[in-house]
PDB file with one MODEL, atoms N, CA, C and O in Angstrom:
MODEL        1
ATOM      1  N   MET A   1       0.269  -1.761   0.037  1.00  0.00           N
ATOM      2  CA  MET A   1      -0.017   0.158  -0.049  1.00  0.00           C
ATOM      3  C   MET A   1       1.049   1.379   0.137  1.00  0.00           C
ATOM      4  O   MET A   1       2.092   1.093   0.724  1.00  0.00           O
ATOM      5  N   ASP A   2       0.901   2.480  -0.237  1.00  0.00           N
ATOM      6  CA  ASP A   2       1.362   3.402  -0.967  1.00  0.00           C
ATOM      7  C   ASP A   2       1.474   4.610   0.388  1.00  0.00           C
ATOM      8  O   ASP A   2       0.527   5.216   0.890  1.00  0.00           O
ATOM      9  N   TYR A   3       1.964   4.645   0.513  1.00  0.00           N
ATOM     10  CA  TYR A   3       1.786   6.152   2.022  1.00  0.00           C
ATOM     11  C   TYR A   3       1.223   6.816   2.352  1.00  0.00           C
ATOM     12  O   TYR A   3       0.941   7.023   3.532  1.00  0.00           O
ATOM     13  N   ILE A   4       0.508   7.947   0.488  1.00  0.00           N
ATOM     14  CA  ILE A   4       0.410   8.466   0.834  1.00  0.00           C
ATOM     15  C   ILE A   4      -1.649   8.337   1.603  1.00  0.00           C
ATOM     16  O   ILE A   4      -2.377   9.056   2.286  1.00  0.00           O
ATOM     17  N   TYR A   5      -1.743   7.104   0.981  1.00  0.00           N
ATOM     18  CA  TYR A   5      -3.079   6.378   1.014  1.00  0.00           C
ATOM     19  C   TYR A   5      -2.904   5.794   2.772  1.00  0.00           C
ATOM     20  O   TYR A   5      -3.913   5.413   3.366  1.00  0.00           O
ATOM     21  N   ILE A   6      -1.748   5.790   3.351  1.00  0.00           N
ATOM     22  CA  ILE A   6      -1.206   5.008   4.910  1.00  0.00           C
ATOM     23  C   ILE A   6      -2.189   6.837   5.348  1.00  0.00           C
ATOM     24  O   ILE A   6      -3.123   6.933   6.144  1.00  0.00           O
ATOM     25  N   VAL A   7      -1.660   7.830   4.657  1.00  0.00           N
ATOM     26  CA  VAL A   7      -1.780   8.998   5.849  1.00  0.00           C
ATOM     27  C   VAL A   7      -2.823   9.970   5.516  1.00  0.00           C
ATOM     28  O   VAL A   7      -3.218  10.748   6.384  1.00  0.00           O
ATOM     29  N   GLY A   8      -3.347   9.990   4.219  1.00  0.00           N
ATOM     30  CA  GLY A   8      -5.124   9.690   4.579  1.00  0.00           C
ATOM     31  C   GLY A   8      -5.892   9.199   4.938  1.00  0.00           C
ATOM     32  O   GLY A   8      -6.998   9.729   4.840  1.00  0.00           O
ATOM     33  N   ILE A   9      -5.777   8.035   5.500  1.00  0.00           N
ATOM     34  CA  ILE A   9      -6.940   6.682   5.963  1.00  0.00           C
ATOM     35  C   ILE A   9      -6.146   7.730   7.759  1.00  0.00           C
ATOM     36  O   ILE A   9      -7.019   8.437   8.262  1.00  0.00           O
ATOM     37  N   ALA A  10      -5.035   7.772   8.372  1.00  0.00           N
ATOM     38  CA  ALA A  10      -4.750   8.523   9.506  1.00  0.00           C
ATOM     39  C   ALA A  10      -5.367   9.771  10.119  1.00  0.00           C
ATOM     40  O   ALA A  10      -5.551  10.007  11.313  1.00  0.00           O
ATOM     41  N   LEU A  11      -5.762  10.827   8.623  1.00  0.00           N
ATOM     42  CA  LEU A  11      -5.967  12.168   8.689  1.00  0.00           C
ATOM     43  C   LEU A  11      -7.649  11.716   9.014  1.00  0.00           C
ATOM     44  O   LEU A  11      -8.375  12.077   9.940  1.00  0.00           O
ATOM     45  N   ILE A  12      -7.848  11.060   8.199  1.00  0.00           N
ATOM     46  CA  ILE A  12      -9.467  10.557   8.187  1.00  0.00           C
ATOM     47  C   ILE A  12     -10.069   9.722   9.811  1.00  0.00           C
ATOM     48  O   ILE A  12     -11.161   9.824  10.370  1.00  0.00           O
ATOM     49  N   VAL A  13      -8.897   8.960  10.176  1.00  0.00           N
ATOM     50  CA  VAL A  13      -9.159   8.700  11.804  1.00  0.00           C
ATOM     51  C   VAL A  13      -9.239   9.873  12.564  1.00  0.00           C
ATOM     52  O   VAL A  13     -10.266  10.174  13.173  1.00  0.00           O
ATOM     53  N   TRP A  14      -8.056  10.666  12.569  1.00  0.00           N
ATOM     54  CA  TRP A  14      -8.291  11.791  12.913  1.00  0.00           C
ATOM     55  C   TRP A  14      -8.705  12.342  13.600  1.00  0.00           C
ATOM     56  O   TRP A  14      -8.527  12.347  14.818  1.00  0.00           O
ATOM     57  N   ASN A  15      -9.930  13.461  12.405  1.00  0.00           N
ATOM     58  CA  ASN A  15     -11.100  14.268  12.238  1.00  0.00           C
ATOM     59  C   ASN A  15     -11.897  12.936  13.245  1.00  0.00           C
ATOM     60  O   ASN A  15     -12.155  12.990  14.448  1.00  0.00           O
ATOM     61  N   PHE A  16     -12.059  12.222  12.643  1.00  0.00           N
ATOM     62  CA  PHE A  16     -13.155  10.833  13.177  1.00  0.00           C
ATOM     63  C   PHE A  16     -13.241  11.794  15.807  1.00  0.00           C
ATOM     64  O   PHE A  16     -14.108  12.131  16.614  1.00  0.00           O
ATOM     65  N   PHE A  17     -11.524  11.683  15.737  1.00  0.00           N
ATOM     66  CA  PHE A  17     -10.868  11.877  17.413  1.00  0.00           C
ATOM     67  C   PHE A  17     -11.900  12.575  17.198  1.00  0.00           C
ATOM     68  O   PHE A  17     -13.065  12.382  17.546  1.00  0.00           O
ATOM     69  N   VAL A  18     -11.242  13.745  16.361  1.00  0.00           N
ATOM     70  CA  VAL A  18     -11.078  15.363  16.829  1.00  0.00           C
ATOM     71  C   VAL A  18     -13.253  15.620  16.870  1.00  0.00           C
ATOM     72  O   VAL A  18     -13.883  16.367  17.618  1.00  0.00           O
ATOM     73  N   PHE A  19     -13.578  15.064  16.225  1.00  0.00           N
ATOM     74  CA  PHE A  19     -14.986  15.363  15.853  1.00  0.00           C
ATOM     75  C   PHE A  19     -15.882  14.697  17.419  1.00  0.00           C
ATOM     76  O   PHE A  19     -16.615  15.378  18.135  1.00  0.00           O
ATOM     77  N   ALA A  20     -15.538  13.199  17.627  1.00  0.00           N
ATOM     78  CA  ALA A  20     -15.736  13.051  18.549  1.00  0.00           C
ATOM     79  C   ALA A  20     -15.654  13.307  19.988  1.00  0.00           C
ATOM     80  O   ALA A  20     -16.445  12.883  20.831  1.00  0.00           O
ATOM     81  N   MET A  21     -14.109  14.406  20.295  1.00  0.00           N
ATOM     82  CA  MET A  21     -13.920  15.013  21.407  1.00  0.00           C
ATOM     83  C   MET A  21     -14.916  16.510  21.803  1.00  0.00           C
ATOM     84  O   MET A  21     -15.105  16.963  22.932  1.00  0.00           O
ATOM     85  N   TYR A  22     -15.392  17.007  20.613  1.00  0.00           N
ATOM     86  CA  TYR A  22     -16.022  17.778  19.990  1.00  0.00           C
ATOM     87  C   TYR A  22     -17.781  17.501  21.152  1.00  0.00           C
ATOM     88  O   TYR A  22     -18.347  18.176  22.012  1.00  0.00           O
ATOM     89  N   GLY A  23     -18.047  16.115  20.475  1.00  0.00           N
ATOM     90  CA  GLY A  23     -19.660  15.283  20.831  1.00  0.00           C
ATOM     91  C   GLY A  23     -18.969  15.288  22.432  1.00  0.00           C
ATOM     92  O   GLY A  23     -19.690  15.883  23.234  1.00  0.00           O
ATOM     93  N   ILE A  24     -18.002  14.859  22.877  1.00  0.00           N
ATOM     94  CA  ILE A  24     -18.076  14.485  24.345  1.00  0.00           C
ATOM     95  C   ILE A  24     -18.275  15.724  25.000  1.00  0.00           C
ATOM     96  O   ILE A  24     -19.132  15.891  25.868  1.00  0.00           O
ATOM     97  N   ASP A  25     -17.387  16.711  24.540  1.00  0.00           N
ATOM     98  CA  ASP A  25     -17.121  17.977  25.705  1.00  0.00           C
ATOM     99  C   ASP A  25     -18.609  18.571  25.108  1.00  0.00           C
ATOM    100  O   ASP A  25     -19.131  19.349  25.907  1.00  0.00           O
ATOM    101  N   LYS A  26     -18.948  18.475  24.562  1.00  0.00           N
ATOM    102  CA  LYS A  26     -20.784  19.098  24.210  1.00  0.00           C
ATOM    103  C   LYS A  26     -21.221  18.299  25.183  1.00  0.00           C
ATOM    104  O   LYS A  26     -21.372  19.198  26.011  1.00  0.00           O
ATOM    105  N   LEU A  27     -21.639  17.058  25.918  1.00  0.00           N
ATOM    106  CA  LEU A  27     -22.139  15.998  26.100  1.00  0.00           C
ATOM    107  C   LEU A  27     -21.804  16.270  27.719  1.00  0.00           C
ATOM    108  O   LEU A  27     -22.746  16.212  28.509  1.00  0.00           O
ATOM    109  N   ASN A  28     -20.749  16.501  28.101  1.00  0.00           N
ATOM    110  CA  ASN A  28     -19.868  16.771  29.782  1.00  0.00           C
ATOM    111  C   ASN A  28     -20.322  17.700  29.805  1.00  0.00           C
ATOM    112  O   ASN A  28     -20.315  17.913  31.018  1.00  0.00           O
ATOM    113  N   SER A  29     -20.843  18.664  29.296  1.00  0.00           N
ATOM    114  CA  SER A  29     -21.257  19.791  29.441  1.00  0.00           C
ATOM    115  C   SER A  29     -23.067  20.339  30.269  1.00  0.00           C
ATOM    116  O   SER A  29     -23.611  20.913  31.212  1.00  0.00           O
ATOM    117  N   LYS A  30     -23.264  19.610  29.022  1.00  0.00           N
ATOM    118  CA  LYS A  30     -25.080  19.298  29.528  1.00  0.00           C
ATOM    119  C   LYS A  30     -24.935  18.735  31.161  1.00  0.00           C
ATOM    120  O   LYS A  30     -25.674  19.084  32.082  1.00  0.00           O
ATOM    121  N   ARG A  31     -23.561  17.588  31.277  1.00  0.00           N
ATOM    122  CA  ARG A  31     -23.970  16.371  32.179  1.00  0.00           C
ATOM    123  C   ARG A  31     -23.347  17.264  33.572  1.00  0.00           C
ATOM    124  O   ARG A  31     -23.580  16.738  34.660  1.00  0.00           O
ATOM    125  N   GLY A  32     -22.692  18.377  33.576  1.00  0.00           N
ATOM    126  CA  GLY A  32     -22.306  19.348  34.568  1.00  0.00           C
ATOM    127  C   GLY A  32     -20.993  18.060  34.642  1.00  0.00           C
ATOM    128  O   GLY A  32     -21.108  17.446  35.702  1.00  0.00           O
ATOM    129  N   LYS A  33     -20.040  17.637  33.945  1.00  0.00           N
ATOM    130  CA  LYS A  33     -19.180  17.075  33.812  1.00  0.00           C
ATOM    131  C   LYS A  33     -17.413  17.360  33.838  1.00  0.00           C
ATOM    132  O   LYS A  33     -17.190  18.441  33.294  1.00  0.00           O
ATOM    133  N   PRO A  34     -16.512  16.884  34.177  1.00  0.00           N
ATOM    134  CA  PRO A  34     -15.034  18.326  33.949  1.00  0.00           C
ATOM    135  C   PRO A  34     -14.737  18.173  32.246  1.00  0.00           C
ATOM    136  O   PRO A  34     -14.708  17.072  31.696  1.00  0.00           O
ATOM    137  N   ARG A  35     -14.524  19.478  31.518  1.00  0.00           N
ATOM    138  CA  ARG A  35     -14.867  19.228  30.567  1.00  0.00           C
ATOM    139  C   ARG A  35     -13.353  19.777  29.727  1.00  0.00           C
ATOM    140  O   ARG A  35     -12.431  20.452  30.185  1.00  0.00           O
ATOM    141  N   ILE A  36     -13.501  19.290  28.579  1.00  0.00           N
ATOM    142  CA  ILE A  36     -11.946  18.866  28.075  1.00  0.00           C
ATOM    143  C   ILE A  36     -11.997  20.567  27.180  1.00  0.00           C
ATOM    144  O   ILE A  36     -12.788  20.919  26.304  1.00  0.00           O
ATOM    145  N   SER A  37     -10.929  21.299  27.760  1.00  0.00           N
ATOM    146  CA  SER A  37     -10.607  22.342  28.452  1.00  0.00           C
ATOM    147  C   SER A  37     -10.653  23.183  26.712  1.00  0.00           C
ATOM    148  O   SER A  37     -10.705  22.409  25.756  1.00  0.00           O
ATOM    149  N   GLU A  38     -10.623  25.268  26.311  1.00  0.00           N
ATOM    150  CA  GLU A  38     -10.891  25.209  25.348  1.00  0.00           C
ATOM    151  C   GLU A  38     -10.005  25.433  24.004  1.00  0.00           C
ATOM    152  O   GLU A  38     -10.202  25.454  22.789  1.00  0.00           O
ATOM    153  N   ARG A  39      -8.787  25.608  25.014  1.00  0.00           N
ATOM    154  CA  ARG A  39      -7.097  25.173  24.389  1.00  0.00           C
ATOM    155  C   ARG A  39      -6.841  24.092  24.038  1.00  0.00           C
ATOM    156  O   ARG A  39      -5.936  24.197  23.210  1.00  0.00           O
ATOM    157  N   SER A  40      -7.202  22.719  24.226  1.00  0.00           N
ATOM    158  CA  SER A  40      -7.364  21.764  24.001  1.00  0.00           C
ATOM    159  C   SER A  40      -8.118  21.601  23.084  1.00  0.00           C
ATOM    160  O   SER A  40      -7.803  20.568  22.494  1.00  0.00           O
ATOM    161  N   LEU A  41      -9.106  22.164  22.567  1.00  0.00           N
ATOM    162  CA  LEU A  41     -10.187  21.522  21.211  1.00  0.00           C
ATOM    163  C   LEU A  41      -9.702  22.527  20.228  1.00  0.00           C
ATOM    164  O   LEU A  41     -10.256  22.521  19.128  1.00  0.00           O
ATOM    165  N   LEU A  42      -8.424  23.694  20.528  1.00  0.00           N
ATOM    166  CA  LEU A  42      -8.134  24.385  19.457  1.00  0.00           C
ATOM    167  C   LEU A  42      -7.117  23.510  19.141  1.00  0.00           C
ATOM    168  O   LEU A  42      -6.993  23.629  17.922  1.00  0.00           O
ATOM    169  N   LEU A  43      -6.535  22.921  19.428  1.00  0.00           N
ATOM    170  CA  LEU A  43      -5.305  22.295  19.457  1.00  0.00           C
ATOM    171  C   LEU A  43      -5.189  21.371  18.561  1.00  0.00           C
ATOM    172  O   LEU A  43      -4.573  21.200  17.509  1.00  0.00           O
ATOM    173  N   LEU A  44      -6.331  20.503  19.585  1.00  0.00           N
ATOM    174  CA  LEU A  44      -6.341  19.408  18.231  1.00  0.00           C
ATOM    175  C   LEU A  44      -6.667  19.425  16.356  1.00  0.00           C
ATOM    176  O   LEU A  44      -6.375  18.867  15.299  1.00  0.00           O
ATOM    177  N   ALA A  45      -7.611  20.693  17.068  1.00  0.00           N
ATOM    178  CA  ALA A  45      -8.083  21.529  15.247  1.00  0.00           C
ATOM    179  C   ALA A  45      -6.443  21.798  14.581  1.00  0.00           C
ATOM    180  O   ALA A  45      -6.130  21.489  13.431  1.00  0.00           O
ATOM    181  N   ALA A  46      -5.546  22.417  15.560  1.00  0.00           N
ATOM    182  CA  ALA A  46      -4.324  22.968  14.638  1.00  0.00           C
ATOM    183  C   ALA A  46      -3.743  22.050  14.333  1.00  0.00           C
ATOM    184  O   ALA A  46      -2.917  22.389  13.487  1.00  0.00           O
ATOM    185  N   LEU A  47      -3.673  20.679  14.611  1.00  0.00           N
ATOM    186  CA  LEU A  47      -3.155  19.675  14.624  1.00  0.00           C
ATOM    187  C   LEU A  47      -3.607  18.439  13.446  1.00  0.00           C
ATOM    188  O   LEU A  47      -3.179  17.290  13.333  1.00  0.00           O
ATOM    189  N   MET A  48      -4.223  18.879  12.967  1.00  0.00           N
ATOM    190  CA  MET A  48      -4.880  18.505  11.293  1.00  0.00           C
ATOM    191  C   MET A  48      -6.082  18.110  11.215  1.00  0.00           C
ATOM    192  O   MET A  48      -6.732  17.497  10.368  1.00  0.00           O
ATOM    193  N   GLY A  49      -6.313  18.585  12.312  1.00  0.00           N
ATOM    194  CA  GLY A  49      -7.626  17.750  12.630  1.00  0.00           C
ATOM    195  C   GLY A  49      -8.861  19.012  12.250  1.00  0.00           C
ATOM    196  O   GLY A  49      -9.938  18.442  12.422  1.00  0.00           O
ATOM    197  N   GLY A  50      -9.104  20.348  11.847  1.00  0.00           N
ATOM    198  CA  GLY A  50      -9.934  21.005  11.840  1.00  0.00           C
ATOM    199  C   GLY A  50     -11.148  21.167  10.770  1.00  0.00           C
ATOM    200  O   GLY A  50     -11.933  22.102  10.607  1.00  0.00           O
ATOM    201  N   PHE A  51     -10.966  19.397   9.818  1.00  0.00           N
ATOM    202  CA  PHE A  51     -12.074  19.162   9.589  1.00  0.00           C
ATOM    203  C   PHE A  51     -13.141  18.335  10.474  1.00  0.00           C
ATOM    204  O   PHE A  51     -14.356  18.143  10.446  1.00  0.00           O
ATOM    205  N   GLY A  52     -12.119  17.975  11.220  1.00  0.00           N
ATOM    206  CA  GLY A  52     -13.568  17.146  11.967  1.00  0.00           C
ATOM    207  C   GLY A  52     -14.469  17.859  13.470  1.00  0.00           C
ATOM    208  O   GLY A  52     -15.566  17.776  14.022  1.00  0.00           O
ATOM    209  N   ALA A  53     -12.696  18.805  13.669  1.00  0.00           N
ATOM    210  CA  ALA A  53     -13.177  19.935  14.496  1.00  0.00           C
ATOM    211  C   ALA A  53     -14.862  21.313  14.032  1.00  0.00           C
ATOM    212  O   ALA A  53     -15.614  21.912  14.801  1.00  0.00           O
ATOM    213  N   PHE A  54     -14.799  21.288  12.405  1.00  0.00           N
ATOM    214  CA  PHE A  54     -15.722  22.207  12.270  1.00  0.00           C
ATOM    215  C   PHE A  54     -17.214  21.148  12.358  1.00  0.00           C
ATOM    216  O   PHE A  54     -18.159  21.346  13.123  1.00  0.00           O
ATOM    217  N   ILE A  55     -17.112  20.192  11.512  1.00  0.00           N
ATOM    218  CA  ILE A  55     -18.173  19.650  11.550  1.00  0.00           C
ATOM    219  C   ILE A  55     -18.462  18.997  13.034  1.00  0.00           C
ATOM    220  O   ILE A  55     -19.573  18.475  13.129  1.00  0.00           O
ATOM    221  N   GLY A  56     -17.997  18.969  13.687  1.00  0.00           N
ATOM    222  CA  GLY A  56     -17.982  18.740  15.625  1.00  0.00           C
ATOM    223  C   GLY A  56     -18.621  20.042  15.239  1.00  0.00           C
ATOM    224  O   GLY A  56     -19.510  20.104  14.390  1.00  0.00           O
ATOM    225  N   MET A  57     -18.122  21.129  15.914  1.00  0.00           N
ATOM    226  CA  MET A  57     -19.124  22.003  16.196  1.00  0.00           C
ATOM    227  C   MET A  57     -20.254  22.592  15.479  1.00  0.00           C
ATOM    228  O   MET A  57     -21.178  23.224  15.990  1.00  0.00           O
ATOM    229  N   ARG A  58     -20.083  22.319  14.234  1.00  0.00           N
ATOM    230  CA  ARG A  58     -22.043  21.854  13.288  1.00  0.00           C
ATOM    231  C   ARG A  58     -22.642  21.030  13.980  1.00  0.00           C
ATOM    232  O   ARG A  58     -23.370  21.357  14.917  1.00  0.00           O
ATOM    233  N   VAL A  59     -22.404  19.748  13.592  1.00  0.00           N
ATOM    234  CA  VAL A  59     -23.273  18.400  14.796  1.00  0.00           C
ATOM    235  C   VAL A  59     -23.587  18.949  15.470  1.00  0.00           C
ATOM    236  O   VAL A  59     -24.497  19.574  14.925  1.00  0.00           O
ATOM    237  N   PHE A  60     -23.505  19.317  16.616  1.00  0.00           N
ATOM    238  CA  PHE A  60     -23.304  19.441  18.022  1.00  0.00           C
ATOM    239  C   PHE A  60     -23.755  21.290  18.911  1.00  0.00           C
ATOM    240  O   PHE A  60     -24.516  21.805  19.730  1.00  0.00           O
ATOM    241  N   ARG A  61     -22.918  21.519  18.216  1.00  0.00           N
ATOM    242  CA  ARG A  61     -24.243  22.541  17.904  1.00  0.00           C
ATOM    243  C   ARG A  61     -22.720  23.441  18.943  1.00  0.00           C
ATOM    244  O   ARG A  61     -23.186  24.551  19.199  1.00  0.00           O
ATOM    245  N   HIS A  62     -21.522  23.385  19.444  1.00  0.00           N
ATOM    246  CA  HIS A  62     -21.499  23.079  20.607  1.00  0.00           C
ATOM    247  C   HIS A  62     -19.629  23.806  20.195  1.00  0.00           C
ATOM    248  O   HIS A  62     -18.755  23.109  19.679  1.00  0.00           O
ATOM    249  N   LYS A  63     -19.407  25.544  20.663  1.00  0.00           N
ATOM    250  CA  LYS A  63     -18.723  26.503  20.859  1.00  0.00           C
ATOM    251  C   LYS A  63     -19.353  27.526  19.419  1.00  0.00           C
ATOM    252  O   LYS A  63     -18.749  28.361  18.745  1.00  0.00           O
ATOM    253  N   THR A  64     -20.059  27.286  19.375  1.00  0.00           N
ATOM    254  CA  THR A  64     -20.407  28.234  17.643  1.00  0.00           C
ATOM    255  C   THR A  64     -21.096  29.640  18.041  1.00  0.00           C
ATOM    256  O   THR A  64     -21.702  30.273  17.177  1.00  0.00           O
ATOM    257  N   GLN A  65     -20.994  30.103  19.331  1.00  0.00           N
ATOM    258  CA  GLN A  65     -21.020  31.784  20.185  1.00  0.00           C
ATOM    259  C   GLN A  65     -19.699  31.976  20.153  1.00  0.00           C
ATOM    260  O   GLN A  65     -19.300  33.079  19.781  1.00  0.00           O
ATOM    261  N   LYS A  66     -18.752  30.963  20.528  1.00  0.00           N
ATOM    262  CA  LYS A  66     -17.677  32.015  20.899  1.00  0.00           C
ATOM    263  C   LYS A  66     -17.015  31.849  19.343  1.00  0.00           C
ATOM    264  O   LYS A  66     -17.096  31.115  18.358  1.00  0.00           O
ATOM    265  N   LEU A  67     -16.190  33.249  19.904  1.00  0.00           N
ATOM    266  CA  LEU A  67     -15.412  34.448  18.882  1.00  0.00           C
ATOM    267  C   LEU A  67     -14.247  33.682  18.398  1.00  0.00           C
ATOM    268  O   LEU A  67     -13.934  33.496  17.222  1.00  0.00           O
ATOM    269  N   LYS A  68     -13.704  33.302  19.355  1.00  0.00           N
ATOM    270  CA  LYS A  68     -12.563  32.703  18.775  1.00  0.00           C
ATOM    271  C   LYS A  68     -12.731  31.287  18.320  1.00  0.00           C
ATOM    272  O   LYS A  68     -11.692  30.854  17.821  1.00  0.00           O
ATOM    273  N   PHE A  69     -13.926  30.259  18.344  1.00  0.00           N
ATOM    274  CA  PHE A  69     -13.938  29.576  17.323  1.00  0.00           C
ATOM    275  C   PHE A  69     -14.432  29.346  16.550  1.00  0.00           C
ATOM    276  O   PHE A  69     -14.164  28.372  15.848  1.00  0.00           O
ATOM    277  N   LYS A  70     -15.821  30.526  16.245  1.00  0.00           N
ATOM    278  CA  LYS A  70     -15.922  30.479  15.169  1.00  0.00           C
ATOM    279  C   LYS A  70     -15.226  31.488  14.028  1.00  0.00           C
ATOM    280  O   LYS A  70     -15.697  31.634  12.900  1.00  0.00           O
ATOM    281  N   ILE A  71     -14.035  32.151  14.512  1.00  0.00           N
ATOM    282  CA  ILE A  71     -13.051  32.505  13.419  1.00  0.00           C
ATOM    283  C   ILE A  71     -11.573  30.781  13.257  1.00  0.00           C
ATOM    284  O   ILE A  71     -10.881  30.339  12.340  1.00  0.00           O
ATOM    285  N   SER A  72     -11.722  30.527  14.262  1.00  0.00           N
ATOM    286  CA  SER A  72      -9.841  29.665  14.678  1.00  0.00           C
ATOM    287  C   SER A  72     -10.825  28.696  13.597  1.00  0.00           C
ATOM    288  O   SER A  72     -10.841  29.191  12.470  1.00  0.00           O
ATOM    289  N   VAL A  73     -11.387  27.820  13.684  1.00  0.00           N
ATOM    290  CA  VAL A  73     -11.698  26.186  13.316  1.00  0.00           C
ATOM    291  C   VAL A  73     -12.117  26.857  11.976  1.00  0.00           C
ATOM    292  O   VAL A  73     -11.066  26.864  11.335  1.00  0.00           O
ATOM    293  N   PRO A  74     -12.901  27.318  11.352  1.00  0.00           N
ATOM    294  CA  PRO A  74     -12.677  27.404   9.691  1.00  0.00           C
ATOM    295  C   PRO A  74     -11.109  28.207   8.935  1.00  0.00           C
ATOM    296  O   PRO A  74     -10.798  28.239   7.745  1.00  0.00           O
ATOM    297  N   LEU A  75     -10.577  28.616   9.784  1.00  0.00           N
ATOM    298  CA  LEU A  75      -9.191  29.403   9.667  1.00  0.00           C
ATOM    299  C   LEU A  75      -8.440  27.990   9.834  1.00  0.00           C
ATOM    300  O   LEU A  75      -8.057  27.671   8.708  1.00  0.00           O
ATOM    301  N   LEU A  76      -8.023  26.885  10.895  1.00  0.00           N
ATOM    302  CA  LEU A  76      -7.812  25.473  10.848  1.00  0.00           C
ATOM    303  C   LEU A  76      -8.367  24.670   9.826  1.00  0.00           C
ATOM    304  O   LEU A  76      -7.881  23.776   9.134  1.00  0.00           O
ATOM    305  N   MET A  77      -9.001  24.958   9.858  1.00  0.00           N
ATOM    306  CA  MET A  77      -9.481  23.965   8.636  1.00  0.00           C
ATOM    307  C   MET A  77      -9.299  24.349   7.120  1.00  0.00           C
ATOM    308  O   MET A  77      -9.444  23.649   6.118  1.00  0.00           O
ATOM    309  N   PHE A  78      -9.114  25.025   7.187  1.00  0.00           N
ATOM    310  CA  PHE A  78      -8.657  25.385   5.677  1.00  0.00           C
ATOM    311  C   PHE A  78      -7.275  25.513   5.320  1.00  0.00           C
ATOM    312  O   PHE A  78      -6.836  25.310   4.188  1.00  0.00           O
ATOM    313  N   ILE A  79      -6.642  25.836   6.264  1.00  0.00           N
ATOM    314  CA  ILE A  79      -5.065  25.692   7.086  1.00  0.00           C
ATOM    315  C   ILE A  79      -4.437  23.979   6.810  1.00  0.00           C
ATOM    316  O   ILE A  79      -3.335  23.602   6.410  1.00  0.00           O
ATOM    317  N   ASN A  80      -5.740  23.161   7.243  1.00  0.00           N
ATOM    318  CA  ASN A  80      -4.952  22.042   7.464  1.00  0.00           C
ATOM    319  C   ASN A  80      -5.525  21.609   5.916  1.00  0.00           C
ATOM    320  O   ASN A  80      -4.789  20.646   5.704  1.00  0.00           O
ATOM    321  N   VAL A  81      -6.379  21.727   4.713  1.00  0.00           N
ATOM    322  CA  VAL A  81      -6.340  21.241   3.344  1.00  0.00           C
ATOM    323  C   VAL A  81      -5.990  21.396   3.085  1.00  0.00           C
ATOM    324  O   VAL A  81      -5.641  20.449   2.381  1.00  0.00           O
ATOM    325  N   GLY A  82      -4.945  22.894   2.727  1.00  0.00           N
ATOM    326  CA  GLY A  82      -3.988  23.286   2.493  1.00  0.00           C
ATOM    327  C   GLY A  82      -2.527  22.933   2.456  1.00  0.00           C
ATOM    328  O   GLY A  82      -1.689  23.246   1.610  1.00  0.00           O
ATOM    329  N   ILE A  83      -2.338  21.900   4.030  1.00  0.00           N
ATOM    330  CA  ILE A  83      -1.097  21.592   3.869  1.00  0.00           C
ATOM    331  C   ILE A  83      -1.286  20.052   3.132  1.00  0.00           C
ATOM    332  O   ILE A  83      -0.373  19.657   2.407  1.00  0.00           O
ATOM    333  N   VAL A  84      -2.481  19.210   3.337  1.00  0.00           N
ATOM    334  CA  VAL A  84      -2.905  17.830   2.652  1.00  0.00           C
ATOM    335  C   VAL A  84      -2.646  18.344   0.786  1.00  0.00           C
ATOM    336  O   VAL A  84      -2.003  17.568   0.080  1.00  0.00           O
ATOM    337  N   LEU A  85      -3.133  19.490   0.249  1.00  0.00           N
ATOM    338  CA  LEU A  85      -3.238  19.759  -0.771  1.00  0.00           C
ATOM    339  C   LEU A  85      -1.526  19.934  -1.452  1.00  0.00           C
ATOM    340  O   LEU A  85      -1.202  19.276  -2.440  1.00  0.00           O
ATOM    341  N   ILE A  86      -0.746  20.702  -0.906  1.00  0.00           N
ATOM    342  CA  ILE A  86       0.313  20.748  -0.757  1.00  0.00           C
ATOM    343  C   ILE A  86       1.647  19.815  -0.745  1.00  0.00           C
ATOM    344  O   ILE A  86       2.762  19.794  -1.266  1.00  0.00           O
ATOM    345  N   TYR A  87       0.895  19.095   0.118  1.00  0.00           N
ATOM    346  CA  TYR A  87       2.063  18.165   0.330  1.00  0.00           C
ATOM    347  C   TYR A  87       1.472  17.103  -0.800  1.00  0.00           C
ATOM    348  O   TYR A  87       2.506  16.685  -1.322  1.00  0.00           O
ATOM    349  N   TYR A  88       0.408  16.474  -1.425  1.00  0.00           N
ATOM    350  CA  TYR A  88      -0.302  16.254  -2.448  1.00  0.00           C
ATOM    351  C   TYR A  88       0.366  16.989  -3.092  1.00  0.00           C
ATOM    352  O   TYR A  88       1.519  16.755  -2.727  1.00  0.00           O
ATOM    353  N   ILE A  89       0.379  17.602  -3.694  1.00  0.00           N
ATOM    354  CA  ILE A  89       1.471  17.824  -5.098  1.00  0.00           C
ATOM    355  C   ILE A  89       2.467  17.243  -5.706  1.00  0.00           C
ATOM    356  O   ILE A  89       2.790  16.521  -6.649  1.00  0.00           O
ATOM    357  N   TYR A  90       3.186  18.417  -3.912  1.00  0.00           N
ATOM    358  CA  TYR A  90       4.344  18.525  -4.289  1.00  0.00           C
ATOM    359  C   TYR A  90       5.257  16.620  -4.203  1.00  0.00           C
ATOM    360  O   TYR A  90       6.121  16.152  -4.943  1.00  0.00           O
ATOM    361  N   PHE A  91       4.823  16.240  -3.454  1.00  0.00           N
ATOM    362  CA  PHE A  91       5.230  14.929  -2.903  1.00  0.00           C
ATOM    363  C   PHE A  91       4.432  13.153  -3.579  1.00  0.00           C
ATOM    364  O   PHE A  91       4.801  12.085  -3.091  1.00  0.00           O
TER     365      PHE A  91
ENDMDL
END
């Protein structure tokens, strides 16, 4: 199997994990349980999980009113996609 497919599968799995973290944090907020810090959620998005974070925000309606998330997560998603495209084109 070519390494580019392995990287692609890893990115899909990672973004699903990030998506799940947004869902878990939303569930914890409703139940009054310990939360995942905003810093951690944004870090997960920055570490190539922007797409999962963006979808998680929309599906779970989580952090959608916070300006820092409204700006950062879509920006990180586009940066992540750009990195993948540059990698794909040049390697």
